[in-house]
KEGUVEX-737390 format. One record per residue (C-alpha): x, y, z; residue number from 1. Coordinates in steps of 0.25 Angstrom, whole numbers, plus 5000, padded with zeros to 4 digits. Example, Ala and Ser with C-alpha at 12.3 -4.5 7.8 and 13.67 -1.06 7.14 Angstrom:
<recs>
+------+------+------+-----+
|   px |   py |   pz | num |
+------+------+------+-----+
| 5049 | 4982 | 5031 |   1 |
| 5055 | 4996 | 5029 |   2 |
+------+------+------+-----+
</recs>
This chain:
<recs>
+------+------+------+-----+
|   px |   py |   pz | num |
+------+------+------+-----+
| 5017 | 5056 | 4994 |   1 |
| 5026 | 5055 | 4981 |   2 |
| 5031 | 5040 | 4979 |   3 |
| 5034 | 5042 | 4964 |   4 |
| 5046 | 5035 | 4960 |   5 |
| 5046 | 5025 | 4972 |   6 |
| 5048 | 5010 | 4971 |   7 |
| 5039 | 5000 | 4978 |   8 |
| 5037 | 4985 | 4980 |   9 |
| 5023 | 4980 | 4982 |  10 |
| 5022 | 4965 | 4986 |  11 |
| 5010 | 4957 | 4981 |  12 |
| 5007 | 4969 | 4972 |  13 |
| 5000 | 4962 | 4960 |  14 |
| 4986 | 4963 | 4967 |  15 |
| 4978 | 4968 | 4978 |  16 |
| 4983 | 4977 | 4988 |  17 |
| 4998 | 4976 | 4983 |  18 |
| 4993 | 4980 | 4969 |  19 |
| 4986 | 4992 | 4974 |  20 |
| 4998 | 4997 | 4982 |  21 |
| 5007 | 4995 | 4970 |  22 |
| 4998 | 5003 | 4961 |  23 |
| 4996 | 5014 | 4972 |  24 |
| 5011 | 5015 | 4973 |  25 |
| 5012 | 5015 | 4957 |  26 |
| 5002 | 5026 | 4957 |  27 |
| 5011 | 5035 | 4965 |  28 |
| 5023 | 5033 | 4957 |  29 |
| 5029 | 5021 | 4964 |  30 |
| 5037 | 5010 | 4956 |  31 |
| 5031 | 4997 | 4961 |  32 |
| 5037 | 4983 | 4962 |  33 |
| 5026 | 4973 | 4961 |  34 |
| 5028 | 4960 | 4968 |  35 |
| 5019 | 4948 | 4965 |  36 |
| 5020 | 4933 | 4967 |  37 |
| 5010 | 4926 | 4959 |  38 |
| 5002 | 4934 | 4950 |  39 |
| 5011 | 4941 | 4939 |  40 |
| 4999 | 4946 | 4931 |  41 |
| 4993 | 4954 | 4941 |  42 |
| 5007 | 4960 | 4945 |  43 |
| 5009 | 4964 | 4930 |  44 |
| 4995 | 4970 | 4930 |  45 |
| 4999 | 4978 | 4943 |  46 |
| 5013 | 4982 | 4937 |  47 |
| 5005 | 4988 | 4924 |  48 |
| 4996 | 4996 | 4933 |  49 |
| 5009 | 5001 | 4941 |  50 |
| 5016 | 5005 | 4928 |  51 |
| 5004 | 5013 | 4923 |  52 |
| 5007 | 5023 | 4934 |  53 |
| 5020 | 5025 | 4928 |  54 |
| 5029 | 5018 | 4938 |  55 |
| 5037 | 5005 | 4937 |  56 |
| 5031 | 4992 | 4941 |  57 |
| 5040 | 4980 | 4945 |  58 |
| 5034 | 4966 | 4946 |  59 |
| 5041 | 4956 | 4955 |  60 |
| 5037 | 4942 | 4958 |  61 |
| 5040 | 4937 | 4971 |  62 |
| 5035 | 4930 | 4984 |  63 |
| 5037 | 4939 | 4995 |  64 |
| 5036 | 4927 | 5005 |  65 |
| 5050 | 4923 | 5000 |  66 |
| 5062 | 4931 | 5004 |  67 |
| 5069 | 4927 | 4991 |  68 |
| 5059 | 4932 | 4982 |  69 |
| 5059 | 4946 | 4990 |  70 |
| 5074 | 4947 | 4988 |  71 |
| 5071 | 4945 | 4973 |  72 |
| 5060 | 4956 | 4973 |  73 |
| 5069 | 4966 | 4978 |  74 |
| 5080 | 4962 | 4969 |  75 |
| 5071 | 4966 | 4958 |  76 |
| 5066 | 4979 | 4965 |  77 |
| 5081 | 4983 | 4967 |  78 |
| 5084 | 4980 | 4952 |  79 |
| 5072 | 4987 | 4946 |  80 |
| 5069 | 4998 | 4956 |  81 |
| 5081 | 5000 | 4964 |  82 |
| 5074 | 5004 | 4977 |  83 |
| 5061 | 5003 | 4984 |  84 |
| 5053 | 5013 | 4991 |  85 |
| 5041 | 5005 | 4995 |  86 |
| 5038 | 4991 | 4999 |  87 |
| 5024 | 4986 | 5001 |  88 |
| 5023 | 4972 | 5007 |  89 |
| 5009 | 4967 | 5002 |  90 |
| 5011 | 4953 | 4997 |  91 |
| 5003 | 4944 | 5006 |  92 |
| 4998 | 4929 | 5007 |  93 |
| 4995 | 4919 | 5017 |  94 |
| 4987 | 4907 | 5021 |  95 |
| 4973 | 4909 | 5026 |  96 |
| 4970 | 4898 | 5036 |  97 |
| 4967 | 4897 | 5051 |  98 |
| 4979 | 4898 | 5060 |  99 |
| 4978 | 4883 | 5064 | 100 |
| 4978 | 4878 | 5050 | 101 |
| 4991 | 4886 | 5046 | 102 |
| 5003 | 4879 | 5043 | 103 |
| 5018 | 4884 | 5044 | 104 |
| 5018 | 4885 | 5029 | 105 |
| 5006 | 4894 | 5029 | 106 |
| 5011 | 4903 | 5041 | 107 |
| 5025 | 4905 | 5035 | 108 |
| 5020 | 4908 | 5021 | 109 |
| 5010 | 4918 | 5026 | 110 |
| 5020 | 4925 | 5035 | 111 |
| 5031 | 4925 | 5025 | 112 |
| 5023 | 4933 | 5014 | 113 |
| 5015 | 4942 | 5023 | 114 |
| 5026 | 4945 | 5034 | 115 |
| 5040 | 4940 | 5031 | 116 |
| 5039 | 4946 | 5017 | 117 |
| 5039 | 4960 | 5022 | 118 |
| 5051 | 4958 | 5030 | 119 |
| 5059 | 4953 | 5018 | 120 |
| 5053 | 4963 | 5009 | 121 |
| 5057 | 4974 | 5018 | 122 |
| 5071 | 4969 | 5020 | 123 |
| 5073 | 4970 | 5005 | 124 |
| 5065 | 4983 | 5003 | 125 |
| 5073 | 4992 | 5012 | 126 |
| 5086 | 4989 | 5004 | 127 |
| 5079 | 4996 | 4993 | 128 |
| 5072 | 5007 | 5000 | 129 |
| 5083 | 5018 | 4998 | 130 |
| 5074 | 5030 | 4996 | 131 |
| 5070 | 5040 | 5007 | 132 |
| 5058 | 5032 | 5012 | 133 |
| 5054 | 5017 | 5011 | 134 |
| 5040 | 5012 | 5013 | 135 |
| 5036 | 4997 | 5017 | 136 |
| 5021 | 4994 | 5018 | 137 |
| 5016 | 4980 | 5022 | 138 |
| 5002 | 4976 | 5019 | 139 |
| 4994 | 4969 | 5030 | 140 |
| 4980 | 4965 | 5034 | 141 |
| 4971 | 4966 | 5045 | 142 |
| 4973 | 4951 | 5048 | 143 |
| 4986 | 4956 | 5055 | 144 |
| 4978 | 4961 | 5067 | 145 |
| 4965 | 4953 | 5065 | 146 |
| 4961 | 4938 | 5065 | 147 |
| 4955 | 4934 | 5052 | 148 |
| 4951 | 4920 | 5049 | 149 |
| 4962 | 4912 | 5042 | 150 |
| 4971 | 4924 | 5043 | 151 |
| 4980 | 4919 | 5054 | 152 |
| 4993 | 4918 | 5045 | 153 |
| 4991 | 4930 | 5037 | 154 |
| 4986 | 4939 | 5049 | 155 |
| 4999 | 4934 | 5057 | 156 |
| 5008 | 4938 | 5045 | 157 |
| 5002 | 4951 | 5043 | 158 |
| 5003 | 4954 | 5058 | 159 |
| 5018 | 4950 | 5057 | 160 |
| 5019 | 4959 | 5045 | 161 |
| 5013 | 4971 | 5052 | 162 |
| 5023 | 4968 | 5064 | 163 |
| 5035 | 4967 | 5055 | 164 |
| 5031 | 4981 | 5048 | 165 |
| 5032 | 4988 | 5062 | 166 |
| 5046 | 4982 | 5064 | 167 |
| 5051 | 4985 | 5050 | 168 |
| 5045 | 5000 | 5052 | 169 |
| 5054 | 5002 | 5064 | 170 |
| 5066 | 4996 | 5057 | 171 |
| 5064 | 5004 | 5044 | 172 |
| 5059 | 5018 | 5048 | 173 |
| 5073 | 5023 | 5050 | 174 |
| 5076 | 5020 | 5036 | 175 |
| 5064 | 5028 | 5031 | 176 |
| 5056 | 5016 | 5028 | 177 |
| 5041 | 5015 | 5032 | 178 |
| 5035 | 5001 | 5035 | 179 |
| 5020 | 5000 | 5037 | 180 |
| 5008 | 4991 | 5035 | 181 |
| 4995 | 4993 | 5028 | 182 |
| 4985 | 4983 | 5033 | 183 |
| 4973 | 4982 | 5024 | 184 |
| 4959 | 4978 | 5028 | 185 |
| 4951 | 4968 | 5019 | 186 |
| 4954 | 4970 | 5005 | 187 |
| 4948 | 4963 | 4993 | 188 |
| 4960 | 4957 | 4987 | 189 |
| 4964 | 4943 | 4981 | 190 |
| 4969 | 4939 | 4995 | 191 |
| 4955 | 4939 | 5000 | 192 |
| 4951 | 4928 | 4990 | 193 |
| 4958 | 4918 | 4999 | 194 |
| 4948 | 4921 | 5010 | 195 |
| 4936 | 4911 | 5010 | 196 |
| 4927 | 4923 | 5016 | 197 |
| 4932 | 4933 | 5006 | 198 |
| 4918 | 4939 | 5003 | 199 |
| 4913 | 4939 | 5017 | 200 |
| 4926 | 4945 | 5022 | 201 |
| 4925 | 4956 | 5012 | 202 |
| 4911 | 4960 | 5015 | 203 |
| 4913 | 4960 | 5030 | 204 |
| 4925 | 4969 | 5028 | 205 |
| 4917 | 4978 | 5019 | 206 |
| 4906 | 4979 | 5029 | 207 |
| 4915 | 4981 | 5041 | 208 |
| 4924 | 4992 | 5035 | 209 |
| 4921 | 5006 | 5040 | 210 |
| 4925 | 5012 | 5027 | 211 |
| 4915 | 5003 | 5020 | 212 |
| 4923 | 4996 | 5010 | 213 |
| 4935 | 4987 | 5009 | 214 |
| 4949 | 4991 | 5009 | 215 |
| 4955 | 4991 | 4994 | 216 |
| 4969 | 4988 | 4990 | 217 |
| 4970 | 5003 | 4986 | 218 |
| 4966 | 5007 | 5000 | 219 |
| 4978 | 4999 | 5005 | 220 |
| 4987 | 5004 | 4994 | 221 |
| 4984 | 5019 | 4997 | 222 |
| 4989 | 5017 | 5011 | 223 |
| 5002 | 5010 | 5007 | 224 |
| 5004 | 5022 | 4997 | 225 |
| 5003 | 5031 | 5009 | 226 |
| 5013 | 5023 | 5017 | 227 |
| 5023 | 5025 | 5005 | 228 |
| 5022 | 5040 | 5006 | 229 |
| 5030 | 5050 | 5015 | 230 |
| 5016 | 5053 | 5022 | 231 |
| 5019 | 5039 | 5029 | 232 |
| 5033 | 5043 | 5033 | 233 |
| 5030 | 5041 | 5048 | 234 |
| 5022 | 5028 | 5047 | 235 |
| 5030 | 5017 | 5051 | 236 |
| 5026 | 5002 | 5055 | 237 |
| 5011 | 5005 | 5055 | 238 |
| 5000 | 4996 | 5050 | 239 |
| 4990 | 5004 | 5043 | 240 |
| 4976 | 4998 | 5041 | 241 |
| 4968 | 5000 | 5029 | 242 |
| 4954 | 4994 | 5030 | 243 |
| 4943 | 5005 | 5030 | 244 |
| 4942 | 5004 | 5046 | 245 |
| 4939 | 4989 | 5046 | 246 |
| 4949 | 4986 | 5057 | 247 |
| 4945 | 4996 | 5066 | 248 |
| 4932 | 4989 | 5069 | 249 |
| 4931 | 4979 | 5081 | 250 |
+------+------+------+-----+
</recs>
């Protein structure tokens, strides 16, 4: 279970689920590179909280939808950390529209940041995973397997992400690198502010969840932490759902 002294990159780590993951790893002694794109202030706040655990925090601005930006992110990690043990691909975005209203630009943007980014991040990360064990975790959502209003592009991109993880897991398992997905249920984060039916969605999910409450960013972070430990050595290519039982109901 000991992760002390390891090095991680968490994309989209300045807020929400990414922030919770970064802080959970820091609490276990992991040095964390915080990737953000728009909000430097929240990235700096997260960095201060990470450093309060006595570990290093490295702030790196970059758009993970851009392959050139990803290359720059890893150049900085190589210079500052020298290696990488954990990659968490959490940054996400996308266009919320009915499928028939999507343009090619909407589609490509959503696919690039939610699915293609994982491929490019992994290609760079494995070059720095020189330790005994490497961990790659992608964060997905139930929209990968369920039809949600206005979620066509994002849902398709998350489904592509989960499929890519299975292929990466098979390719990287011989190198002692575990690749898995954590799929979160409805979590009340800033991302939900873009949903016009946010309040009703949250209340419906709360009532429908057998566990009696919504999933929190910390719930997701705990599972990511578990996948980073040696207890998860034989978990490869799996999608672990964290939703309080929401998805098992018809």
